[in-house]
N, C-alpha and C positions, 0 to 999 in steps of 0.2 A: 504494500499499500504506499502510495506517495502522499506524505503528510506535510502540511504547512502549519507552523505555529507562529502566530502573530502576537507580539507583545512589546509594548513600549520598553519594558525592562528586560534585560538579559545580561547576566553577569559574565565576566567580571567588570566590563566597561561601565555599565550603568548601575553597579552596586548589587548587593545581595538582599534586596527587599523580599517580602513574602511572595509576591507574584513572580518576580524574576527568578528566585531560587526554585520555585515549583516548576516553572517552565524549563529551567536548566536541567533539573533532575528528570523531568518527564521526557525531554528530548533524548537524553542519554539512555534512559530506560527503554524507550521505543527503539533506539538503535540497537541496544543489547539484545532485543528479542527479534531483530532482523527486519525492522521497518526502515524505509527511506524517509528521512526527515530534513526539512530546511526551515530555518527560523528567520523571520523578518523583525528587526528591532531597531530602536533609535541608536544614533551614534553619539558618543560622548565627546569626541574631539572635533566635531564640526565638519567631518569629511565622510563621504559615501565610500563603503568598502565591502569586500567579500572576503571572509576568512574561513579556513578549515579549522573547526574546533572539535577535536577528538573524533574526526570523521563526519562531522555535521557541518553543512554550509550555513554560515551566519551572515545575513545581509544587513549591514548597518546603514541606516539612512538618516539624513539630516531633515529636520522639520521643514516643511514647505514655506520658504520665506516670501513667496508671492502674495501670501495673505497678510503680510505686514502692511500693505497699502490700505487696509481697512482700519484706519486709526480710530474711527468712532466705535467700531465693534470692540477694539482693544480697550477703549475708555470705559464703556458701559458693561462689557462682559469679558474681563481679563482672563478668567479661568477658561472659559469656553474658547476664546481666541487662541490661547496657547495650545490647548488640546486639539483644536481643529487643525492647526498646522501639523501636528504629529499624525493625525488620522489621514490627512491628505497624502503625506509622504509614504506612510505604511501601505495605503491602498494602491498608490501608483506603482510601488515596487511589486506588490502582488500581481497587478495587471501585467506588468512586464514579464514576470517569471511564468505566470499562468499561460500567457500567449505562446511561449516557447515550448513549455512542457507542462501539460495540465496536471493539477493536483487532484487527488481523489477526495481529499477532505481538508478542511481548514478548522483550526481551533483558535479561539480568542478568549481573553478574560472579559468578564462582563463590565468591569470598572471603566467608566467614561465611554462605553459603547464603541470599543475599538473595532468591532465587526459590523458597524451600522451600514457601511456601503455594500458589504457583501450580503447583509440581510435584505437590503432594499433591492439589489440587482439579481440575487439568486444565481450567481455565476458558478457556485460550487457548494456542495453540502457543507453546512456550518454547524459546529459545536461551540456552545458558549459555556465556559466553566465559571462558576461563581467563586468569588473570593470575599468581597464585601462591597456591594454596590454603593455608589455615591448617594443614592437616595436613602439608603440606610443611615448614612452620616447626617443627612438633612433631617430625617424623621427623629433621630435620637439626639440631635444637636451635638454630635461628636466632633472633637477638634475645633470647637467654636464655629462650626459651619452653620450658617443661617439658611433661611428659606428664600433668599433673594432669587430673582429671575435667572441670574447667571447660573446658579447651582441647580435650579429647577430645570433649566434647559438641558444640562448634562444628564439629570435624572430621566428626562423624557427620552433622550437618545438611548440610554440604557434600556428603558422599558421597551422601546421600539425594537431594539436588537433582540432582546429576550423573546418577545412575542413572535418574531418572524424567524427565529433560529430553528434548525431541524431537530436539535436535541439540546437541552440544558441540563448540566450536571452540577451537583452541589457537594461540598466536602462534609456537610453535616445536615442531619434532618432539621436541626434547629434553624439554620440559615435557609434551608429549602422551604420550610413552612412559612417563614416570614416573607420570602420573595413570592411564593405562590399567592399568599394573601394580598401582597402589595400590588402585584401585576395582574392577578386574576387567572392563574393556572389552575387546572384540575390537579388533584393529588397524584394521579398517575403520569403527569407530564414532567415530573422532576425526577431525575435519576441520581441516586446517592452513590458517589465513588469517593472514598475517604482519601486522605492525604498520602504522601509518599516520602520516603527518606532513603538516603544512601546508607544502608546498614553496614557497609564495609568501612566507611569513614567514621560514622558515629557508632562507636562500639566501646565496650568496657575496657578493652586492652589497648595499651599504648602509653605514650608520654603524657605527663600531667603538667598543667600550667601553674596550678596552685599547690605549693609544697609545704605550706605551714601546717605542721602536724600538731601544733599546740592549740589549735582551735578547730571546732567543727565548722565547715564552710557551707554557707547558703548562698546560692547565686540567683540573681534575677537577670534575665536577658531580654532586652527590648528597648525601644525608644522611651525616654523619660517623658511620659505624657499621662494625663489623667485617666484615659481609657484603660491603660495597663494596670491601674490600681496601685501606683507607686506611692501615692499619698497615704493610702490605707496601710501599706506595708511599713512605711516609716513610723506611722502612729502605733503599729503593733510591736515594733522593735523594743521599746523600753520594758514591756511586760515579758517578752521573750528573754531579754538579757537578765532581768531580775531572777528568772528561774533557771536559766542556762547561761551563766556568764562566760563560759568558754566557747563563744560563738562569734563568727565574723561574717558579715554580709557583704557580698560583692555585687554592685550594680553595673552591669555590662551593657553599654549602649549609648547612643547619642543623646545629648541634651536637646530639648526643643523649646521654642518660644511660644508655648501654648498655655502658659499660666495667664491668669487674668491680666489684661493690659498688655498682652503679647510679651510678657516677661519670661525669664529663664525658669524652667521647672527645677533644674539642678540647684539654682540659688535658693529657691524656696525649700527644697528638701534639706539642704545643708543647714539652713537657718533653723528648721524644726529640730534637726538632730543636735545642734548646739544647745538649743533651748532645753531639750529633754536629757542632755548629758550623755548621749550615746554615739557621738561622732567618732570616737575611737574604735567602735565596733563596726564601722561601715567604710568600705572602700568604693569610690566611683572610678572605675577603670577607663571610662570613655569607650569609644568603639574599639572592637577587636577584629583583626582580619578574619574573614570567614574561614580561611584555611586553618586557623588556630582554634576555632571554636570547639572541635572535639576534645581538645586538651583541657578546656575549661569544664565541659560537661562531665567528663569522666573523673575529674579531680574534686568535684563537688559532692558533699554529703546529701544535700537537698537542693532541688531546683524548685523555685516558687514563682508562680505567675498568677497574681491576684487580680486578674482582669475584671473590669466592669463589663466589658463585652469583647469577645474574640470569636470569630466563626470557627476556626480550626487552626490555632497558631502553630506555625512550623517549629517554633522552639519547644513546644510540647512533644512533638515527634522526635526532635533531636535529643531531648532528655531521656525519653523512654528507650530510644534505640541505644543510648549510651549506658543504659542500666542504672540510671540515677533516680533516686526516690523523688517523686513529684508531688507537689501540693498546688492545686489549682482551684478554680471556682466553677460553680454550676452555670454561670452565665455563658450563653453561646454554645459552641459545639465541643468544648474541651471535655465535658462530662461523657461524651460519646467515644472518646479515645482512651479514657481511663476508667477501669473498674474500681469504683470507690471501695477502699478497704482491702483490695487485692493487688492492684498495680499502681496505686497512688491514693491520695486523699483529696476529696472535693469538699469545699466549704461554700456557703452562700457568698455572693459578691457584696463588697462594701461592708462586710461584717468584721470589724476590727477585732473584737473579743474572740470570735470563732477562728479567725486567722491566727491570732497569737496562740490560742490553745492548741491548734493543730500543729503549728511549728514546734511548740514546746514538747508536745507528745513525741513527734518524730525525732527531735534532737536527743531526747532521753531514752529512745528505744532503738538501739542499734539493730536488733534482730528484725524489727519491722522495716527499717530502712533498707536492709539488704534483701529482704523478701520482696519488697516493692520493686527493687531494681531488677531482680531475677525475672519476676513475672512480667514486668514491662518489656524487657528485652525479648522475651518469648513472643509477646504480642506484636512487637515491631517486626520480627523476622517472619511471623506467620501472616500478618495482615497488611503491613505498610511498606515493605521493601519496594523500591521503585520499579523493579521488573514486574512485580505483581500488579501494581497500579497501572503500569503501561499496558499489560495484557488486558486488563479490564477496560482501559481506554480504547483499545483496538476494537473490542466488542461494541463499545459505544459508537465508534465511528461507523461500524457496519450498520447499526441501527439508524444513524443519521443519514447514511446514503440511501437506505430503504425508504425513510420518511421523505427525503428529497425527491425521489422518483415517484413515490405515491402521490405527493401533492401536485405532481405535474409541473414542478418547477415554476409555479406561479409567483411572480415577483410584483412588488408594489411599484417598482420602476421598470417599465416594460419597453422602453426605448433602447437603442443601442447602448450597451453598458459603458462604452467609452465616453458617452455624453453625460454620465451621472455626475462626475465631479464638476464639469463646466456648468451644468444646470444648478448644482448646489452652490457654486460660486456666484451665479446670477442672483440667487436668493440672498447671499451674504452682501453682495454689492448693493442690492435694493435696500436692505436693512441699514447698511452703513450710510447710504445717501439720505434715508429718511431721518436718521438721528442727526446728521449734519445739518440738514435743512431746518429741522425743528430747533436745534441749538442756535443756528444763525439768526433765525427769526426772533427768538425769545430772549437771547442773551447778548447784551452789548459787550460784556466782558469777553464772551467767546469770540465775537467779531474782532475786537481789538487784538486778542491773542492770535487769532487766525491770520490777520493781516501782518502783524509783527513778525510771526514766524515765516510767512511767505517772503517778506522783505529781507529777512535774515538769510533764509536757506535757498530761496529761488527768486533772486532780484529781477531777472528778466521776465518771469511770469508775473511778478508783482507789477512791473512797469506796464506790461501788456494789458493787465486787468484795469489799471488806472487809466490807460489810454482808451480802452473800450468804454469804461463807465463815463468818462468825460465826453467821448464822442456820442454816446447814447443820449446823454442829457441835452447836448447841443441839438441833436436831431429832434428830440421831443420838444425843445423850446421853439424850434423852427417849424413845428407842426408836421413833420414828416411821419407817415405811417410806417415806412420801412427804413431799416438801416441802410446806409450806403454799402455798396458791394465790398469795399475794402474793410469796413467794420464787420460785415457778415463773415468775411473770410477770417478776420482776426478772432472773432468769437468761436468759429469752428476750431481754429488752432488751439485756443485756450482750453476749450472743452476736451480736445484730444490730449493735450499735455497734462491737464489735471487728472484725467482718467488713467493715463499711463504712468503718472508719478515720475515723469522725466525730470532730470536734474536741471535742465535749461530749456528755455523756449527758443526754438530756431527762428531765424529771420524768415 
């Protein structure tokens, strides 16, 4: 089967985020079971390239800069503007590759509707895999994201992609149930395929990064943000230290500016630890290279992830595959990966006393910690090895191909597929023009700013506009119904140059 995976993220160039890491391991798992895989992803260095990555072709593309001309769209919808530039580039590369050698199936993440153009045109069977849709962040107000039109537009694209995909798969029933309700799926339209992990890399045996044998080591891995439950964990630490003083906590991950007022979460956590006298029991390592993460997991006594919401966190799989005792919450899909009391402990989210009690119990019970690790490793090998998930994904692709053929390939956009992006750009151009004309009519400040920047950046165009306006007013004063031919020609040139965003106005 010839498979195309499209993802804005694909490591190592674009980091080891949850989506990028999953697509990375899925691509390798598919190759390991004999499938032909190509990946289309964004470039990190601003150049288009094709590389061979462990036998897989990775096509790196630069976001489409032609959409930079729509400055009004950028002003009022900055998130959408940025993401549309990426979608344009990813889809153009797919069209180029598909025209030369057709793919049997395409898989995309649901986030930001990366497969929307394929969903509209039905060029190829399409699988959409859930991670966490943007409209979930809007509904739950995660990461301080509001319900502004900019975000709602992205949620609309996601819903459109999901409703027109040939198969949608989710890593957890919890997320699947939410999306089904939010989008309007029937229960049988959502296929559950759980996460995957490289069990050879994340394993109990091997070098360890943390060698302090004088303390029991608890690690948290993830971005420092409210959704991950870091505030609750810091509040639980004093009670844990009081009952188990020989403990040290390691927070591994990037700081974020997601505290109130866009302030540093790390600064807030450190302030709280200083206040409660537990700063010496906590180490903030900052980000750690992904290649080194197995050494941290296998050297920890406990991995804790007190998330307020997580669909199916990759770090959970990395911990259980490493044979590390796990403590998580019942929010989201983590409870589906851990058998409470057998391969880990699960507590309610945002419950600081329950979190502190569970941590204390595990720290004081070495036998339970080791039992959790053994059982977790067994489950990882049996259920979540990347080759297992890759095999299930191939079955899913076959279902998508059958659904694609059964539906008669009916597309919402039924013209020549090559005209889909130009037609979409016509819509963006009209929107951009509408916002410009509205602002120009209603805002003196906007007009002053507009003319100032034209004089500064495009002086010839400014002078041409000034000449046209002066000539038009003179013609009106003289009572002429039509502009002189020279002014009409000047107007045509100005319109053309303005539309093309050319740097100069030719004579």
